[in-house]
C-alpha positions as CSV (number, residue, x, y, z in Angstrom):
1,X,83.6,107.2,83.3
2,X,82.2,108.6,86.5
3,X,79.2,106.3,87.1
4,X,78.7,102.6,87.5
5,X,76.1,102.7,84.6
6,X,78.8,104.2,82.3
7,X,81.2,101.5,83.3
8,X,78.6,98.8,82.6
9,X,77.9,100.4,79.2
10,X,81.7,100.4,78.5
11,X,81.7,96.6,79.2
12,X,78.8,96.1,76.9
13,X,80.5,98.1,74.1
14,X,83.9,96.5,74.7
15,X,82.6,93.0,74.4
16,X,80.0,93.9,71.8
17,X,77.1,92.6,74.0
18,X,73.5,93.5,74.1
19,X,72.0,94.1,77.6
20,X,70.3,90.7,77.1
21,X,73.5,88.9,76.2
22,X,75.3,90.5,79.2
23,X,72.4,89.5,81.5
24,X,72.6,85.9,80.2
25,X,76.4,85.7,80.6
26,X,76.1,87.1,84.1
27,X,73.2,84.8,85.0
28,X,70.9,87.7,86.0
29,X,67.6,89.1,84.8
30,X,67.6,91.5,81.8
31,X,65.5,93.9,83.8
32,X,68.3,94.1,86.4
33,X,70.7,95.2,83.7
34,X,68.2,97.8,82.5
35,X,67.7,99.2,86.0
36,X,71.5,99.4,86.5
37,X,72.0,101.1,83.1
38,X,69.3,103.7,83.9
39,X,70.8,104.4,87.3
40,X,67.6,103.3,89.0
41,X,69.5,100.6,91.0
42,X,73.0,100.2,92.2
43,X,74.9,96.9,91.9
44,X,74.7,94.5,94.8
45,X,77.5,92.4,96.2
46,X,75.8,89.4,94.4
47,X,76.1,91.4,91.1
48,X,79.8,92.1,91.8
49,X,80.5,88.5,92.5
50,X,78.8,87.4,89.2
51,X,80.7,90.1,87.3
52,X,84.1,88.8,88.6
53,X,83.1,85.3,87.6
54,X,81.8,86.2,84.1
55,X,84.6,88.8,83.4
56,X,87.6,87.9,85.5
57,X,89.8,90.3,83.5
58,X,87.8,93.3,84.6
59,X,89.5,95.2,87.5
60,X,86.9,95.2,90.3
61,X,88.4,98.4,91.8
62,X,87.9,100.2,88.5
63,X,84.4,98.9,88.2
64,X,83.4,100.0,91.7
65,X,85.3,103.3,92.0
66,X,86.3,104.3,88.5
67,X,89.9,104.4,89.6
68,X,92.8,102.5,88.2
69,X,93.1,100.4,85.1
70,X,90.0,98.9,83.4
71,X,91.6,95.4,83.1
72,X,93.6,93.4,85.6
73,X,97.3,93.2,85.0
74,X,98.9,89.7,85.1
75,X,100.9,90.6,88.2
76,X,97.7,91.4,90.1
77,X,96.9,87.7,90.1
78,X,100.1,86.6,91.9
79,X,98.3,86.3,95.3
80,X,95.6,84.1,93.8
81,X,98.1,81.9,92.0
82,X,99.9,81.4,95.3
83,X,96.6,80.6,97.1
84,X,95.9,78.0,94.4
85,X,99.4,76.6,95.0
86,X,98.6,76.5,98.7
87,X,95.5,74.4,98.2
88,X,97.6,71.8,96.3
89,X,100.3,71.5,99.0
90,X,100.3,68.3,101.0
91,X,99.2,68.6,104.6
92,X,102.1,68.7,107.1
93,X,101.6,66.6,110.3
94,X,101.0,68.8,113.3
95,X,103.9,67.4,115.3
96,X,106.4,68.2,112.6
97,X,108.9,70.6,114.1
98,X,111.3,70.7,111.1
99,X,108.9,72.1,108.4
100,X,106.9,75.3,108.2
101,X,103.2,75.0,107.8
102,X,101.9,75.7,104.3
103,X,100.3,79.0,105.3
104,X,103.6,80.4,106.5
105,X,105.3,79.3,103.3
106,X,102.7,81.1,101.2
107,X,102.7,84.3,103.3
108,X,106.5,84.3,103.4
109,X,106.6,84.0,99.6
110,X,104.1,86.8,99.2
111,X,106.1,89.1,101.5
112,X,109.3,88.4,99.6
113,X,107.8,88.9,96.2
114,X,106.3,92.3,96.9
115,X,107.8,95.7,97.6
116,X,106.5,97.8,100.5
117,X,104.2,99.9,98.3
118,X,102.7,97.0,96.3
119,X,100.5,95.8,99.1
120,X,99.4,99.2,100.5
121,X,95.7,99.3,101.3
122,X,93.9,101.5,98.8
123,X,90.2,100.7,99.5
124,X,88.2,98.6,102.0
125,X,84.9,97.3,100.9
126,X,82.4,96.4,103.6
127,X,79.6,94.1,102.5
128,X,76.4,94.0,104.6
129,X,74.0,91.0,104.9
130,X,71.4,92.8,102.8
131,X,73.9,92.7,99.8
132,X,74.7,96.4,100.1
133,X,78.2,97.6,100.4
134,X,80.2,100.6,101.5
135,X,83.6,101.7,100.1
136,X,86.2,103.3,102.5
137,X,88.9,105.1,100.5
138,X,92.4,106.0,101.7
139,X,92.7,109.8,101.9
């Protein structure tokens, strides 16, 4: 699937959704879906944000670039699980010299759990204030 509109159509087909049902699930106008499917418009950052919330299992890298797996793998959510754990950790007093701060614990855990290739930068997405974005790919 080379184009974004093909990937949107795949999502519609996979979940057996009409354009209207997809728009409703995403919280966007049906006409927006129509414009995306026709290729008239490109998805904004706001659309991508709503897509992630409505379909968290969809791999955003695949959706944006067409590269990689269509669906997230469970191990791709490790960092997010650790960040949720971080939010639940009690605050350490600033004068405590015997304990690491929670941020260091989380980062240390992430570094220990991953191998050197797992966290290599593949793409950088720059989002502008007008909701447009640019993707920089590793060559």
